[in-house]
C-alpha positions as CSV (number, residue, x, y, z in Angstrom):
1,M,41.9,193.1,193.1
2,T,43.2,195.2,190.2
3,R,46.3,197.3,191.2
4,T,48.0,199.7,188.9
5,R,50.7,202.3,189.3
6,F,52.2,205.4,187.8
7,A,55.9,205.4,188.1
8,P,57.6,208.6,186.9
9,S,61.3,209.4,187.1
10,P,62.0,212.8,188.8
11,N,64.6,213.9,186.2
12,G,62.6,216.7,184.7
13,E,59.0,218.1,184.7
14,L,56.0,216.1,183.8
15,H,54.3,216.9,180.4
16,V,51.0,216.0,178.9
17,G,52.2,212.6,177.9
18,H,52.8,211.9,181.6
19,A,49.3,213.2,182.4
20,F,47.8,210.8,180.0
21,S,49.6,207.8,181.5
22,A,48.8,208.8,185.0
23,L,45.1,209.3,184.2
24,F,45.0,206.1,182.2
25,S,46.4,204.1,185.0
26,E,44.1,205.6,187.6
27,R,40.9,205.1,185.5
28,F,41.9,201.5,184.6
29,A,42.1,200.7,188.3
30,R,39.1,202.8,189.4
31,R,36.7,201.2,186.7
32,R,37.7,197.7,188.0
33,G,37.2,198.6,191.6
34,G,41.0,198.4,192.2
35,R,43.8,200.4,193.7
36,F,46.1,203.1,192.1
37,L,49.6,203.7,193.4
38,L,52.3,206.3,192.8
39,R,55.9,205.3,192.7
40,I,58.9,207.5,192.3
41,E,61.6,205.7,190.3
42,D,64.6,207.8,191.4
43,I,67.4,205.2,191.3
44,D,69.4,207.5,189.0
45,T,70.6,209.9,191.7
46,T,72.9,211.5,189.1
47,R,69.9,213.0,187.3
48,T,67.0,213.1,189.8
49,R,66.3,216.2,191.8
50,E,64.0,216.6,194.8
51,R,62.3,219.7,193.2
52,F,61.1,217.4,190.5
53,V,59.7,214.9,193.1
54,E,57.7,217.9,194.7
55,G,56.5,219.0,191.2
56,I,55.2,215.5,190.3
57,I,53.1,215.6,193.4
58,E,51.8,219.1,192.8
59,D,51.0,218.3,189.1
60,L,49.1,215.1,189.9
61,R,47.0,216.6,192.5
62,W,46.3,219.5,190.2
63,L,44.9,216.9,187.7
64,G,42.7,215.7,190.4
65,L,44.4,212.4,191.1
66,S,44.9,210.7,194.5
67,W,46.8,207.6,195.5
68,E,47.6,205.4,198.5
69,E,50.4,206.2,200.9
70,P,53.1,205.8,201.5
71,V,54.6,206.5,198.1
72,R,57.6,204.1,197.4
73,R,60.8,205.9,196.6
74,Q,63.2,203.5,194.9
75,S,66.3,205.5,196.1
76,R,65.4,204.4,199.6
77,H,65.4,200.7,198.8
78,M,68.7,200.1,196.8
79,D,69.4,197.2,199.1
80,D,66.5,195.3,197.7
81,Y,67.9,195.6,194.1
82,S,71.4,194.7,195.3
83,A,70.1,191.6,196.8
84,I,68.4,190.6,193.4
85,T,71.8,191.4,191.6
86,E,73.7,189.2,194.1
87,K,71.1,186.3,193.5
88,L,71.7,186.5,189.7
89,K,75.5,186.6,190.3
90,E,75.4,183.5,192.5
91,A,73.4,181.8,189.9
92,G,76.1,182.5,187.3
93,L,74.0,184.6,185.1
94,L,75.8,188.0,185.4
95,Y,79.3,188.9,184.3
96,P,81.2,192.1,185.0
97,C,81.8,194.4,182.1
98,F,84.7,196.8,182.1
99,C,83.9,198.3,178.7
100,T,83.5,202.0,178.1
101,R,81.2,203.3,175.3
102,R,84.3,204.2,173.5
103,R,85.7,200.6,173.7
104,I,82.4,199.2,172.4
105,A,82.3,201.7,169.5
106,E,85.8,200.8,168.6
107,A,84.9,197.0,168.5
108,L,82.0,197.7,166.2
109,A,83.8,200.2,164.0
110,G,82.9,199.4,160.3
111,R,80.3,196.9,161.2
112,E,77.1,198.6,160.0
113,D,75.6,195.1,159.6
114,W,75.9,194.4,163.4
115,P,72.6,193.4,164.9
116,R,70.6,196.1,166.9
117,D,68.1,195.9,169.7
118,P,64.5,197.0,169.5
119,D,65.5,200.6,170.5
120,G,68.0,200.6,167.6
121,G,71.2,200.4,169.7
122,P,73.9,197.9,168.6
123,L,73.9,194.7,170.7
124,Y,76.9,194.3,173.1
125,P,79.6,192.4,171.2
126,G,80.5,190.1,174.2
127,I,83.9,191.6,174.8
128,C,84.0,190.9,178.6
129,R,81.8,187.8,178.5
130,R,84.9,186.0,177.2
131,L,87.3,187.2,180.0
132,P,88.8,184.4,182.2
133,A,87.5,184.4,185.8
134,A,90.8,185.1,187.2
135,E,91.2,188.2,185.2
136,R,87.8,189.4,186.2
137,E,88.5,188.9,189.9
138,E,91.9,190.7,189.6
139,R,90.5,193.7,187.9
140,I,87.5,193.9,190.3
141,A,90.0,193.7,193.3
142,A,92.0,196.4,191.8
143,G,89.1,198.7,191.9
144,E,88.4,199.0,188.1
145,E,84.9,200.4,187.3
146,H,82.5,197.9,185.9
147,A,78.8,197.1,185.2
148,W,77.1,193.8,185.5
149,R,75.6,192.3,182.3
150,L,73.1,189.4,182.0
151,D,74.5,186.5,180.1
152,M,71.5,186.2,177.9
153,E,72.5,182.8,176.5
154,R,72.8,181.3,179.9
155,A,69.7,182.8,181.2
156,L,67.6,181.4,178.3
157,E,69.2,178.1,178.8
158,R,68.1,178.3,182.5
159,I,64.5,178.9,181.6
160,G,64.6,176.3,178.9
161,R,61.1,177.2,177.4
162,P,59.5,180.0,175.4
163,L,58.3,183.0,177.3
164,H,55.1,185.0,176.8
165,W,53.0,187.7,178.3
166,H,49.4,188.7,178.2
167,E,48.8,192.1,176.6
168,E,45.5,193.8,177.2
169,G,46.7,197.0,175.3
170,A,48.3,196.9,172.1
171,G,52.0,197.0,170.8
172,P,53.3,199.5,168.2
173,S,51.8,197.3,165.4
174,G,48.6,196.6,167.2
175,E,49.8,193.4,169.0
176,S,47.6,192.1,171.8
177,G,46.6,188.9,173.5
178,R,49.3,186.3,174.1
179,I,52.6,187.8,173.0
180,V,55.8,185.8,172.5
181,A,58.7,187.4,174.5
182,R,62.0,187.6,172.7
183,P,64.5,188.8,175.2
184,A,67.5,187.6,173.1
185,R,66.7,190.6,170.9
186,W,68.3,192.8,173.6
187,G,71.5,190.8,173.8
188,D,73.6,190.9,177.2
189,V,71.7,193.9,178.8
190,V,73.1,195.8,181.7
191,L,71.4,194.9,185.1
192,A,73.6,196.9,187.3
193,R,75.1,200.2,186.2
194,K,78.5,201.5,187.2
195,D,77.2,204.7,188.5
196,I,74.1,203.6,190.5
197,G,74.5,200.0,191.2
198,T,71.2,198.7,189.7
199,S,69.1,199.3,186.6
200,Y,65.6,200.2,185.6
201,H,64.8,196.6,184.6
202,V,65.8,195.1,188.0
203,A,64.1,197.9,190.1
204,V,60.8,197.9,188.2
205,V,60.4,194.1,188.1
206,A,61.2,194.0,191.9
207,D,58.8,196.8,192.8
208,D,56.0,195.6,190.6
209,A,56.2,192.2,192.5
210,L,56.6,193.8,195.9
211,Q,53.7,196.1,195.5
212,G,51.3,193.5,194.0
213,I,50.9,195.3,190.7
214,T,48.4,193.1,188.7
215,H,48.4,195.3,185.5
216,V,51.4,197.3,184.3
217,T,50.0,200.2,182.5
218,R,52.6,202.1,180.5
219,G,53.4,203.6,177.2
220,R,54.1,201.6,174.0
221,D,57.6,202.7,173.9
222,L,58.2,200.0,176.7
223,F,56.5,197.3,174.8
224,H,59.6,195.4,173.7
225,A,61.3,195.9,177.1
226,T,58.6,193.7,178.5
227,A,60.5,190.7,177.1
228,I,63.4,191.4,179.5
229,H,61.1,191.9,182.4
230,R,59.3,188.5,181.7
231,L,62.7,186.8,181.7
232,L,63.7,188.3,185.0
233,Q,60.4,187.4,186.5
234,E,61.0,183.8,185.5
235,L,64.5,183.8,186.7
236,L,63.6,185.2,190.1
237,G,60.3,183.4,190.6
238,L,58.3,186.4,190.6
239,P,54.6,186.7,189.7
240,E,53.6,187.7,186.0
241,P,51.4,190.8,185.8
242,V,49.1,191.6,182.8
243,Y,50.6,194.2,180.6
244,V,48.6,197.1,179.1
245,H,50.7,199.3,176.7
246,H,48.8,202.5,175.9
247,P,49.2,204.9,172.9
248,L,51.8,207.7,173.2
249,V,50.6,211.3,173.0
250,T,52.7,212.6,170.0
251,D,52.1,214.9,167.1
252,D,51.4,212.0,164.7
253,S,49.3,209.9,167.0
254,G,46.1,211.2,165.8
255,R,45.2,212.6,169.1
256,K,43.9,216.2,168.5
257,L,45.3,218.2,171.5
258,S,44.9,221.9,171.3
259,K,48.0,224.1,170.8
260,R,47.4,225.3,174.3
261,F,48.6,221.8,175.7
262,R,51.0,220.5,173.2
263,D,54.6,220.1,174.3
264,R,54.2,222.0,177.5
265,S,55.0,221.0,181.0
266,L,52.3,220.5,183.5
267,R,53.9,223.0,185.7
268,S,53.8,225.7,183.1
269,L,50.0,224.9,182.4
270,R,49.3,224.9,186.1
271,E,51.0,228.2,186.8
272,G,49.6,229.7,183.7
273,G,46.1,229.2,184.9
274,A,45.0,226.3,182.6
275,D,41.9,224.4,183.6
276,P,42.8,220.8,184.6
277,A,39.2,219.7,183.7
278,E,39.8,220.9,180.1
279,L,43.2,219.1,179.8
280,R,41.5,215.9,181.0
281,R,38.9,216.2,178.4
282,A,41.6,217.0,175.7
283,L,43.4,213.8,176.8
284,G,40.1,211.7,176.6
285,F,39.4,211.4,180.4
286,P,36.3,213.7,180.9
287,D,35.3,211.7,183.9
288,G,38.1,213.0,186.0
């Protein structure tokens, strides 16, 4: 049975782009006789606020959406993500990184030709990857703050074969069908942050598997990140969902939203007396 989810982070108010994604995911499941879930991705406790969680619920109900209970709150399942991190550590696929952003910037100073990831950020130059094991242990024992990075080269060697995913939506350039995953383009990504102990990549892969998500429906801005998720799924022996990356609601997307809705939070629309049916029609979901 088809199962989709809408998984916002409560670090601000939902806007019309979120409304499109939620309506898209719900309709995708409903038209296939499937199930629609809501998940609150609140692992970043430095930014999330409970009032935003409450606002998400109110906004989605105002749009006419319903979902299965209970709603999974990631912040209440941090042990699940820590267990995955430990598994990857034991496999020798993670290493501690003590670098600050300033340290990385200094290492790359004057290197305008340094390779960048799909989001445009410079790849990590591998400073801590080369540290002796004894030094790593000593610095950790001394309480020095550190993140945990994936050793991309080792991870790819462990898999030992090309990775792909099935795309039912379309990538930024119209890609669909069987997509070649290229996780190496991201370099040694952080899988456990210093401040929250995990990362989006770990938490989303773990929860999609745990909740039996068959189709990951999300915006095209996450298309390239799918390569990291496919790598983690293979390393952890998790099932592979189908991916459906939908268009983003932006000024230059060709989607003719009225000025009444553009760049406004759902809360402001709701409190201003906007008609949710009118918003659904503007977003292309006249059937509710």
